[in-house]
C-alpha positions in Angstrom: 11.8 28.3 -6.5 10.2 24.8 -5.1 12.7 22.4 -3.7 13.6 19.7 -6.3 12.9 16.1 -6.5 14.5 13.1 -7.9 12.3 11.0 -10.1 13.4 7.6 -10.9 10.7 6.3 -13.3 10.4 4.7 -16.8 10.4 7.0 -19.9 8.5 6.8 -23.2 9.5 8.9 -26.4 5.8 9.0 -27.3 2.7 9.6 -25.1 2.8 10.2 -21.3 3.6 7.4 -18.8 6.3 7.3 -16.0 8.3 10.4 -16.1 6.8 11.5 -19.3 3.4 11.8 -17.1 5.4 13.3 -14.1 8.1 15.6 -15.2 6.2 18.3 -17.0 3.3 18.5 -14.7 5.6 19.1 -11.7 7.5 21.6 -13.6 4.1 23.4 -14.7 3.3 23.6 -10.9 6.7 25.2 -10.4 8.5 22.1 -9.0 12.1 21.4 -10.4 12.5 17.8 -11.1 15.5 15.8 -11.8 14.4 12.8 -14.1 16.3 9.6 -13.8 15.2 6.9 -16.1 14.7 3.3 -15.7 13.9 2.4 -19.2 13.5 4.0 -22.5 10.8 2.7 -24.9 9.4 4.3 -28.1 5.9 4.3 -26.1 4.1 2.1 -23.7 4.0 -1.6 -24.1 0.2 -1.3 -25.0 1.3 -0.6 -28.6 2.2 -3.5 -30.7 5.3 -2.1 -32.2 7.1 -0.5 -29.1 10.9 -0.8 -29.2 13.3 0.2 -26.5 15.5 -1.3 -23.5 15.9 -1.1 -19.9 18.8 0.7 -18.1 21.2 -1.2 -15.8 21.3 -0.3 -12.0 25.0 0.8 -12.4 23.6 4.1 -14.3 21.4 5.2 -11.5 24.2 4.8 -9.2 26.6 6.7 -11.4 24.3 9.7 -12.0 23.5 10.1 -8.3 27.2 10.0 -7.6 27.4 12.8 -10.0 24.6 14.8 -8.1 26.6 14.2 -5.1 29.7 15.3 -6.5 28.4 18.5 -7.6 26.7 19.2 -4.3 23.1 19.2 -5.4 21.4 16.7 -3.1 21.3 18.9 0.2 18.5 20.7 -2.0 16.6 17.8 -2.9 13.1 17.7 -1.1 12.8 13.9 -1.9 12.5 10.8 -4.2 9.6 9.4 -6.2 9.7 6.2 -7.6 7.3 4.3 -10.0 7.8 1.5 -12.6 11.2 -0.1 -11.9 11.3 -3.1 -14.3 13.3 -5.4 -12.0 14.6 -5.7 -8.4 18.1 -4.4 -9.0 16.8 -1.3 -10.5 14.6 -1.0 -7.1 17.7 -1.6 -4.8 19.7 1.5 -6.9 16.8 3.5 -6.0 16.9 2.7 -2.5 20.7 3.4 -2.7 19.9 6.7 -4.2 17.3 7.4 -1.2 20.1 6.7 1.3 22.5 9.1 -0.4 19.8 11.9 -0.6 18.7 11.3 3.0 22.5 11.6 4.0 22.5 14.9 2.5 19.2 15.9 3.9 17.6 13.9 6.7 14.2 15.5 5.9 14.0 14.2 2.5 10.4 12.2 1.7 10.2 9.3 -0.5 7.0 8.4 -2.4 6.7 5.1 -3.6 4.1 4.1 -6.5 4.5 0.4 -6.0 3.9 -0.4 -9.7 2.9 -4.3 -9.7 -0.2 -4.7 -11.7 -3.9 -3.9 -12.1 -7.6 -5.5 -11.5 -8.2 -7.3 -14.7 -4.7 -7.7 -15.9 -3.1 -9.0 -12.6 0.7 -8.7 -12.0 2.7 -7.5 -15.1 6.0 -7.0 -13.7 9.1 -9.2 -13.4 9.5 -11.8 -10.8 10.7 -10.3 -7.2 9.3 -6.5 -7.9 6.3 -7.0 -5.9 8.3 -8.6 -3.1 10.8 -5.9 -3.5 8.2 -3.3 -2.9 6.5 -5.1 -0.1 9.6 -5.9 1.8 12.4 -3.3 0.7 10.6 0.0 -0.5 7.7 0.6 1.8 9.4 0.1 5.1 11.4 3.4 3.8 8.5 5.3 2.1 6.8 8.4 3.4 4.0 8.1 0.9 2.5 5.1 -1.0 0.1 5.4 -3.9 -1.2 1.9 -4.6 -4.0 1.0 -6.9 -6.9 -1.5 -5.8 -4.9 -4.5 -7.3 -1.7 -3.2 -5.6 -3.2 -2.6 -2.2 -4.8 -6.3 -1.9 -1.5 -7.8 -3.4 0.6 -6.0 -0.7 -1.7 -6.5 2.4 -3.8 -9.5 1.4 -6.8 -7.6 2.1 -9.5 -7.2 -0.6 -10.6 -3.6 -0.3 -14.2 -4.4 -1.3 -16.1 -2.4 1.3 -15.2 0.9 3.0 -13.9 -0.8 6.2 -11.9 -3.3 4.3 -10.3 -0.6 2.5 -9.5 1.1 5.7 -7.8 -1.8 7.3 -5.9 -2.7 3.9 -4.4 1.0 4.4 -3.7 0.7 8.0 -2.0 -2.6 7.2 0.0 -1.1 4.7 0.9 1.9 6.9 2.3 -0.5 9.5 4.8 -1.8 6.9 6.3 2.1 6.8 4.6 4.5 4.9 3.4 7.4 6.8 1.0 8.2 4.1 -1.2 5.7 1.9 -3.3 7.0 -0.9 -5.3 4.2 -2.7 -6.4 5.1 -6.2 -9.0 3.4 -8.5 -11.1 2.0 -5.9 -14.4 0.2 -6.5 -15.9 0.1 -3.3 -19.2 -2.0 -2.8 -21.2 1.2 -1.5 -19.9 3.4 -4.4 -22.4 3.9 -7.6 -21.7 2.1 -10.5 -20.7 5.2 -12.4 -18.3 6.6 -9.8 -14.5 5.6 -8.4 -13.2 6.3 -5.1 -9.7 7.3 -3.5 -9.0 6.8 -0.1 -6.3 8.1 1.7 -4.9 7.8 5.5 -2.2 9.0 7.7 -1.8 9.1 11.4 -4.3 11.8 11.8 -7.3 10.2 9.9 -8.6 8.8 6.8 -10.5 10.4 3.8 -12.7 9.3 0.7 -12.7 11.2 -2.5 -15.2 10.1 -5.1 -15.2 11.0 -8.8 -17.2 10.4 -11.8 -16.2 7.3 -13.6 -15.0 8.3 -17.1 -15.6 6.3 -20.2 -11.9 5.8 -21.1 -9.0 3.5 -19.9 -5.9 5.7 -20.3 -2.2 4.8 -19.5 -0.5 7.1 -17.1 -3.2 8.4 -14.9 -1.8 6.7 -11.9 1.7 7.9 -12.6 0.4 11.5 -12.8 -1.6 11.1 -9.6 1.3 9.8 -7.6 3.5 12.7 -8.8 0.8 15.4 -8.2 -0.2 14.0 -4.9 3.4 14.0 -3.9 3.7 17.6 -4.9 0.8 18.8 -3.1 1.6 16.8 0.0 5.2 18.5 0.0 3.4 21.9 -0.2 0.8 21.5 2.4 1.8 18.3 4.5 -2.0 17.8 4.6 -3.2 14.3 3.1 -7.0 15.7 2.4 -5.7 18.7 0.5 -3.2 16.6 -1.3 -5.7 14.1 -2.2 -8.4 16.8 -3.4 -5.9 18.6 -5.5 -4.1 15.8 -7.3 -7.6 13.8 -7.9 -9.1 17.0 -9.2 -6.4 17.5 -11.8 -6.2 14.1 -12.7 -10.1 13.8 -13.3 -10.0 17.0 -15.3 -7.2 16.0 -17.4 -8.6 12.6 -18.3 -11.9 13.9 -19.0 -10.2 16.4 -21.5 -8.4 13.2 -22.9 -11.8 11.6 -23.4 -13.5 14.4 -25.1 -10.5 14.8 -27.4 -10.6 11.0 -28.2 -7.2 10.7 -27.5 -5.4 7.5 -26.6 -2.5 9.3 -24.7 -3.2 11.9 -21.9 -3.2 15.5 -23.5 -1.3 17.0 -20.8 -0.1 19.9 -23.0 -3.3 20.8 -24.0 -4.9 20.5 -20.7 -1.9 21.9 -18.8 -4.2 24.7 -17.2 -6.0 21.8 -15.2 -2.8 21.3 -13.3 -3.1 24.8 -11.6 -6.9 25.3 -11.7 -9.0 22.2 -12.0 -12.2 22.8 -13.9 -14.1 21.1 -10.7 -12.8 20.5 -7.5 -13.4 17.3 -5.7 -13.4 17.3 -2.0 -11.8 14.5 0.4 -14.4 13.8 3.2 -13.4 12.2 6.4 -14.7 8.5 6.9 
């Protein structure tokens, strides 16, 4: 059995975003997951009729204290965080990280700094972006920003390859050992392609996939979870990037073919284990 991770993210009843996009894929790969919700919504907020509410920071503290009380935390391989809603929730997540690392000093932290997206701008509450930049990233092992978030956090627009590498280096200087930037539209990329770029202390790698004719919620959450899992297994950034990107591309492709508005994680679950097409991360 693979060592468990604590996943502090949003949850939806319908569809696959946040923990609803992370938990089952990790379990399918054999990874035990302890999901702890920051919000409970009927669906993601892209639906006009969505309902639900956010949880308070105290609930996270209580649940982590309960895990500590039953002696579970020494087994925990790490923490992943995604959408946090408000800075107080983020601070509770960092208290959870501190408690986990007190029990297991080798525990890793994967921070998906959910702030916004190209074309939409920032869509989080005041102070959340600053929380990620000033509080979470200095403690992170891995960061998985998208293009908008990479620029927001570093002030460097990742337009060309050199600029994207500078942005990754700048973000790594804030704390994360590994930065994997997703959904990049670099100047030298064909119009029908998307790039991912990942860097660590040993180098930098680019992975290019065909652009798919669909924009689907939850793909970034899925990528962050898969990247964390594969990095924990291999401790190799290019391998983690290749496996995670290949599975995400295959699942989004299947979702597009099915004309679904939501990721078809259950129907396409074999792509988590054996992606139909394996994309390689190339050193740059």
